[in-house]
C-alpha positions as CSV (number, residue, x, y, z in Angstrom):
1,X,0.5,-6.1,-18.1
2,X,0.0,-3.6,-15.2
3,X,2.5,-1.0,-14.0
4,X,2.2,0.3,-10.4
5,X,3.9,3.5,-9.3
6,X,3.9,4.5,-5.6
7,X,4.4,7.9,-4.2
8,X,4.2,9.8,-0.9
9,X,6.9,8.1,1.2
10,X,9.2,10.1,3.4
11,X,10.4,11.0,6.9
12,X,7.9,11.7,9.6
13,X,8.1,11.9,13.4
14,X,6.5,9.3,15.6
15,X,2.8,10.1,16.1
16,X,2.6,11.9,12.8
17,X,0.7,11.0,9.6
18,X,1.7,10.2,6.1
19,X,-0.3,9.3,3.0
20,X,0.8,7.0,0.2
21,X,-0.6,6.7,-3.3
22,X,-0.2,4.0,-6.0
23,X,-1.3,4.6,-9.5
24,X,-1.9,1.7,-11.9
25,X,-1.5,1.9,-15.6
26,X,-1.6,-0.5,-18.5
27,X,-4.4,-3.1,-18.5
28,X,-6.2,-1.7,-15.5
29,X,-9.5,-3.2,-16.6
30,X,-9.6,-6.5,-14.7
31,X,-7.7,-5.4,-11.6
32,X,-9.2,-7.0,-8.6
33,X,-7.7,-6.7,-5.1
34,X,-5.1,-3.9,-4.5
35,X,-3.1,-3.7,-1.4
36,X,0.0,-2.6,0.5
37,X,2.8,-4.6,1.9
38,X,5.9,-3.5,3.7
39,X,9.3,-4.8,4.3
40,X,11.5,-3.6,7.2
41,X,15.3,-4.2,7.2
42,X,16.1,-7.8,8.0
43,X,12.4,-8.8,8.0
44,X,10.1,-10.5,5.6
45,X,7.6,-8.6,3.5
46,X,4.3,-8.5,5.3
47,X,0.7,-7.5,4.4
48,X,-0.4,-4.2,5.6
49,X,-3.8,-3.7,4.1
50,X,-5.9,-4.9,1.1
51,X,-9.0,-3.6,-0.6
52,X,-11.2,-5.4,-3.0
53,X,-12.7,-4.0,-6.2
54,X,-16.0,-3.5,-4.3
55,X,-14.3,-1.7,-1.4
56,X,-14.1,-4.5,1.2
57,X,-10.9,-4.0,3.3
58,X,-8.7,-6.0,5.6
59,X,-5.8,-4.9,7.7
60,X,-2.9,-6.4,9.6
61,X,-3.6,-6.3,13.3
62,X,-0.6,-4.0,13.9
63,X,-2.1,-1.2,11.8
64,X,-5.8,-1.6,12.6
65,X,-7.3,1.7,13.8
66,X,-4.3,3.7,12.5
67,X,-4.1,3.0,8.8
68,X,-6.9,3.4,6.2
69,X,-6.8,1.9,2.7
70,X,-9.0,3.3,0.0
71,X,-9.2,3.2,-3.8
72,X,-10.5,5.3,-6.7
73,X,-11.4,2.9,-9.4
74,X,-11.9,5.7,-11.9
75,X,-8.3,6.7,-11.4
76,X,-7.0,3.1,-10.9
77,X,-5.3,4.4,-7.7
78,X,-5.1,3.0,-4.3
79,X,-4.2,5.0,-1.2
80,X,-2.9,4.3,2.3
81,X,-3.5,6.9,5.0
82,X,-1.2,6.3,7.9
83,X,-1.8,8.0,11.3
84,X,-0.3,7.7,14.7
85,X,2.9,6.4,13.1
86,X,5.4,4.4,15.2
87,X,9.0,3.7,14.7
88,X,8.1,0.1,13.9
89,X,6.2,1.3,10.9
90,X,9.5,2.1,9.3
91,X,9.8,0.1,6.1
92,X,9.7,0.1,2.3
93,X,6.0,0.1,1.4
94,X,5.0,-1.8,-1.8
95,X,1.8,-1.6,-3.7
96,X,0.4,-4.7,-5.3
97,X,-2.5,-5.7,-7.5
98,X,-3.9,-8.9,-8.8
99,X,-5.8,-9.3,-12.0
100,X,-8.5,-11.5,-13.4
101,X,-6.6,-12.1,-16.6
102,X,-3.1,-12.7,-15.2
103,X,-2.0,-15.3,-12.8
104,X,0.9,-13.1,-11.5
105,X,0.6,-10.4,-8.8
106,X,1.9,-7.0,-9.9
107,X,4.2,-5.0,-7.7
108,X,5.3,-1.4,-7.5
109,X,8.9,-0.4,-7.0
110,X,8.4,0.5,-3.4
111,X,8.5,3.8,-1.4
112,X,10.5,4.3,1.8
113,X,8.7,5.4,5.0
114,X,10.9,6.3,7.9
115,X,9.4,7.1,11.3
116,X,11.8,8.8,13.7
117,X,11.2,8.4,17.4
């Protein structure tokens, strides 16, 4: 199994920046894609960004040019740098990872990001 723990959420003013981290533990060997999703109140969870084990990335259109996902495989950690934050970025952000030896996707507990306008 894999455990994911997010950190770095908080309150920030619109236009500001915030960084999130997600550290994986357990059977980290075999982790493939890692990513970030978010869920705003009353809305479905949506993909924010994903990064492959080789570093390829993909972003939701709503965050392209503002958010950057990266990972440190040696530390089994994925990061999300968020710039030019908007009120609509307010959500609980969840880290996730898929694994070559498990059919399930692993999820963190989530970290709250609140952007005040």
